[in-house]
matplotlib code that plots the C-alpha trace (Angstrom):
import matplotlib.pyplot as plt

x = [-19.8, -16.7, -14.0, -10.6, -7.4, -4.2, -1.1, 2.8, 5.4, 6.5, 3.5, 3.1, 6.7, 6.5, 3.5, 4.5, 7.8, 5.7, 3.1, 0.5, -0.8, -4.5, -4.4, -4.6, -7.6, -10.3, -13.9, -15.7, -12.3, -10.7, -6.9, -5.4, -1.6, -0.1, 1.9, 5.1, 4.5, 3.8, 6.8, 9.0, 7.5, 8.3, 12.1, 12.6, 11.1, 13.8, 16.5]
y = [2.5, 0.7, 2.0, -0.6, 1.0, -0.9, 0.5, -0.2, -0.2, 3.4, 4.9, 2.2, 2.3, 6.2, 6.5, 3.8, 5.9, 9.0, 6.4, 7.7, 4.4, 5.5, 7.5, 4.8, 3.2, 5.3, 4.4, 2.9, 1.9, -1.7, -1.5, -4.2, -4.8, -7.0, -9.8, -8.6, -5.3, -7.3, -9.1, -6.0, -4.3, -7.2, -7.4, -3.9, -4.1, -6.4, -4.1]
z = [-5.1, -4.2, -6.0, -6.6, -6.2, -7.4, -6.0, -6.6, -3.6, -3.7, -2.2, 0.5, 1.3, 1.6, 3.5, 6.1, 6.7, 7.7, 9.5, 7.0, 5.6, 6.6, 3.4, 1.2, 3.1, 2.7, 3.0, 0.2, -1.6, -1.9, -2.0, -4.0, -3.5, -6.1, -4.6, -6.2, -4.5, -1.0, -1.4, -2.1, 1.0, 3.1, 1.8, 2.5, 6.1, 6.6, 5.5]

ax = plt.figure().add_subplot(projection="3d")
ax.plot(x, y, z, "-o")
ax.set_aspect("equal")
plt.show()
């Protein structure tokens, strides 16, 4: 079964800081990142 996970920016940013984004990508799961979340992450990366 392919579960779909939808995330907001906070977990992505927090996990990226500790270099553990792999925790969001698990076999059998699809991760959806809404455009607004991707935009926020991109802006924070520039700061």
